[in-house]
MDAnalysis code that builds the backbone (N, CA, C; Angstrom):
import MDAnalysis as mda
import numpy as np

u = mda.Universe.empty(207, n_residues=69, atom_resindex=np.repeat(np.arange(69), 3), trajectory=True)
u.add_TopologyAttr("name", ["N", "CA", "C"] * 69)
u.add_TopologyAttr("resid", np.arange(1, 70))
u.add_TopologyAttr("resname", ["MET", "PHE", "LEU", "SER", "GLU", "THR", "ASP", "ARG", "ASP", "THR", "LEU", "LEU", "GLU", "THR", "LEU", "THR", "ALA", "LYS", "SER", "PRO", "ALA", "LEU", "ILE", "GLN", "ALA", "ARG", "MET", "ALA", "ASN", "ALA", "LEU", "LEU", "LEU", "LEU", "ALA", "GLU", "GLY", "LEU", "SER", "THR", "GLU", "ASP", "VAL", "ALA", "GLY", "LEU", "LEU", "TYR", "LEU", "ASP", "GLU", "ALA", "SER", "VAL", "ALA", "GLY", "TRP", "GLN", "ALA", "LEU", "PHE", "SER", "LYS", "HIS", "SER", "PRO", "LYS", "ALA", "VAL"])
u.atoms.positions = np.array([
    [159.881, 241.645, -26.656],
    [159.465, 243.494, -26.071],
    [158.565, 242.764, -24.993],
    [158.520, 244.031, -24.347],
    [157.268, 243.926, -23.546],
    [156.486, 245.766, -23.487],
    [154.878, 245.030, -22.997],
    [154.495, 246.598, -23.439],
    [153.381, 246.090, -22.628],
    [153.538, 247.354, -21.588],
    [152.872, 247.333, -20.793],
    [151.148, 248.314, -20.386],
    [150.330, 247.318, -20.351],
    [149.057, 247.640, -20.533],
    [148.346, 249.049, -21.039],
    [149.018, 249.559, -20.888],
    [148.589, 250.956, -21.202],
    [149.352, 251.203, -22.919],
    [150.826, 250.931, -22.934],
    [150.913, 250.966, -24.562],
    [150.560, 250.304, -24.614],
    [150.169, 248.858, -24.327],
    [149.483, 248.474, -26.116],
    [147.871, 249.016, -25.767],
    [147.164, 248.687, -24.565],
    [146.225, 249.753, -25.142],
    [146.586, 251.005, -25.698],
    [146.904, 252.135, -26.031],
    [147.463, 253.168, -26.420],
    [147.695, 252.719, -28.403],
    [148.502, 251.712, -28.626],
    [148.710, 250.783, -29.862],
    [147.170, 250.438, -29.998],
    [146.397, 249.326, -29.575],
    [145.605, 249.070, -30.292],
    [144.270, 250.363, -30.412],
    [144.721, 251.218, -29.553],
    [143.487, 251.969, -29.572],
    [143.780, 253.098, -31.578],
    [145.024, 252.951, -31.843],
    [145.567, 253.668, -32.668],
    [145.373, 253.205, -33.925],
    [145.382, 251.357, -33.644],
    [144.706, 250.618, -35.010],
    [143.433, 251.172, -35.356],
    [142.626, 250.760, -34.376],
    [141.381, 251.083, -34.850],
    [140.273, 252.415, -34.490],
    [141.442, 253.782, -35.185],
    [140.993, 254.897, -35.584],
    [140.637, 254.811, -36.924],
    [139.856, 255.609, -36.941],
    [138.786, 255.603, -37.929],
    [138.976, 256.749, -38.998],
    [140.685, 257.088, -39.497],
    [140.893, 257.805, -40.471],
    [141.176, 256.594, -41.809],
    [140.369, 258.309, -42.286],
    [139.924, 257.275, -43.857],
    [141.438, 256.542, -44.585],
    [142.885, 257.491, -44.310],
    [143.732, 256.868, -44.477],
    [144.588, 255.667, -43.791],
    [144.378, 255.834, -42.727],
    [145.109, 254.490, -41.830],
    [143.717, 253.565, -42.073],
    [142.672, 253.219, -42.606],
    [141.697, 252.618, -42.987],
    [142.149, 251.648, -44.508],
    [142.684, 253.039, -45.205],
    [142.648, 252.464, -46.420],
    [144.337, 251.713, -46.392],
    [145.397, 252.072, -45.865],
    [146.423, 251.663, -45.582],
    [146.270, 249.886, -45.026],
    [145.162, 249.679, -43.518],
    [144.936, 248.375, -43.424],
    [144.839, 247.415, -44.227],
    [143.805, 248.423, -44.950],
    [143.154, 247.519, -46.273],
    [143.511, 246.703, -47.319],
    [144.462, 247.872, -47.478],
    [146.043, 247.546, -48.880],
    [147.013, 246.433, -48.532],
    [146.770, 246.400, -46.763],
    [147.799, 245.349, -46.261],
    [147.306, 243.870, -45.752],
    [145.936, 244.064, -45.927],
    [145.106, 242.727, -45.814],
    [145.151, 242.573, -47.916],
    [144.830, 243.091, -48.061],
    [144.733, 242.575, -49.725],
    [146.143, 241.763, -50.079],
    [147.227, 242.686, -49.587],
    [148.462, 242.231, -50.124],
    [148.750, 240.507, -49.584],
    [148.488, 240.504, -48.410],
    [148.994, 239.047, -47.559],
    [147.430, 238.118, -47.849],
    [146.391, 238.950, -48.082],
    [145.655, 237.102, -49.116],
    [145.484, 236.841, -50.295],
    [146.788, 238.237, -50.965],
    [147.573, 237.654, -52.065],
    [149.004, 236.741, -52.477],
    [149.129, 236.825, -51.040],
    [150.424, 235.877, -50.388],
    [149.892, 234.511, -50.207],
    [148.726, 234.355, -50.085],
    [147.502, 233.449, -49.876],
    [147.102, 232.199, -48.222],
    [147.483, 234.041, -47.731],
    [147.077, 233.463, -46.459],
    [145.958, 233.490, -46.643],
    [145.244, 232.736, -45.321],
    [143.355, 232.882, -44.926],
    [143.091, 234.277, -44.849],
    [141.742, 234.221, -44.812],
    [141.146, 235.513, -43.989],
    [141.172, 235.363, -42.613],
    [141.234, 234.293, -41.805],
    [141.054, 233.992, -40.789],
    [142.517, 235.074, -40.217],
    [143.862, 233.842, -40.911],
    [144.920, 234.841, -41.099],
    [145.334, 235.979, -41.012],
    [144.729, 236.481, -41.894],
    [145.046, 237.923, -41.569],
    [144.285, 238.386, -41.071],
    [143.538, 238.419, -40.588],
    [143.096, 238.985, -39.263],
    [143.317, 238.924, -38.198],
    [143.730, 237.813, -37.701],
    [144.740, 237.339, -36.625],
    [145.191, 238.236, -36.783],
    [146.738, 238.414, -37.454],
    [147.629, 239.086, -37.980],
    [147.728, 240.420, -37.646],
    [146.170, 240.875, -38.104],
    [146.118, 242.809, -38.468],
    [145.271, 243.608, -37.228],
    [145.430, 242.343, -36.219],
    [144.410, 243.105, -35.363],
    [142.807, 242.994, -35.875],
    [142.501, 242.298, -36.679],
    [140.819, 242.836, -37.267],
    [139.835, 241.526, -36.701],
    [138.842, 241.850, -37.494],
    [137.891, 240.878, -37.432],
    [138.009, 240.352, -39.421],
    [137.333, 238.727, -38.856],
    [137.400, 238.218, -40.097],
    [136.317, 238.705, -41.282],
    [135.026, 239.526, -40.656],
    [133.928, 240.016, -41.743],
    [134.607, 240.893, -42.692],
    [135.364, 241.853, -40.980],
    [136.023, 243.303, -42.278],
    [136.525, 242.519, -43.358],
    [137.984, 241.845, -43.469],
    [138.521, 241.281, -44.911],
    [138.221, 240.789, -45.325],
    [137.150, 239.982, -45.077],
    [136.108, 239.339, -46.281],
    [135.834, 240.087, -46.920],
    [135.077, 241.328, -46.025],
    [134.297, 242.516, -47.026],
    [135.261, 243.159, -47.702],
    [136.122, 243.225, -47.223],
    [137.691, 243.882, -48.637],
    [137.687, 243.057, -49.233],
    [137.893, 241.844, -49.224],
    [138.072, 240.873, -50.378],
    [137.091, 240.676, -51.449],
    [135.802, 240.780, -50.639],
    [134.804, 240.736, -51.664],
    [134.733, 242.649, -52.415],
    [135.062, 243.132, -51.585],
    [134.827, 244.609, -52.688],
    [135.490, 244.565, -54.054],
    [137.078, 244.530, -53.387],
    [138.493, 244.632, -54.346],
    [137.835, 243.695, -55.684],
    [137.149, 242.390, -55.013],
    [136.808, 241.678, -56.211],
    [135.867, 242.049, -57.036],
    [134.875, 242.935, -56.647],
    [133.551, 243.471, -57.488],
    [134.582, 244.623, -58.332],
    [135.850, 245.354, -58.145],
    [135.769, 246.615, -59.061],
    [136.807, 245.892, -59.679],
    [137.581, 244.728, -59.750],
    [138.548, 244.026, -59.838],
    [138.566, 242.515, -60.081],
    [137.788, 242.357, -60.813],
    [137.510, 241.172, -61.499],
    [138.555, 240.064, -61.430],
    [139.037, 240.195, -62.112],
    [139.935, 239.243, -62.686],
    [141.444, 239.762, -61.417],
    [140.956, 239.766, -60.315],
    [142.052, 239.835, -58.687],
    [141.095, 238.139, -57.751],
    [139.994, 237.840, -58.761],
    [139.677, 236.956, -57.570],
    [140.296, 235.337, -58.603],
])
């Protein structure tokens, strides 16, 4: 598949939108991938996120759901 630079920029802008629903969906996706055994680094790379966000979401989830660790 080929993406023009404009298409790629538009898609990346969509991923970085700050809507609560999008953030919640991205967090859920990250947590599910972590639960499958992927590393924080791998999840961040796959989802175009920084590792700090993934690690923060993992810590937040673990705090509210201690059995998840």
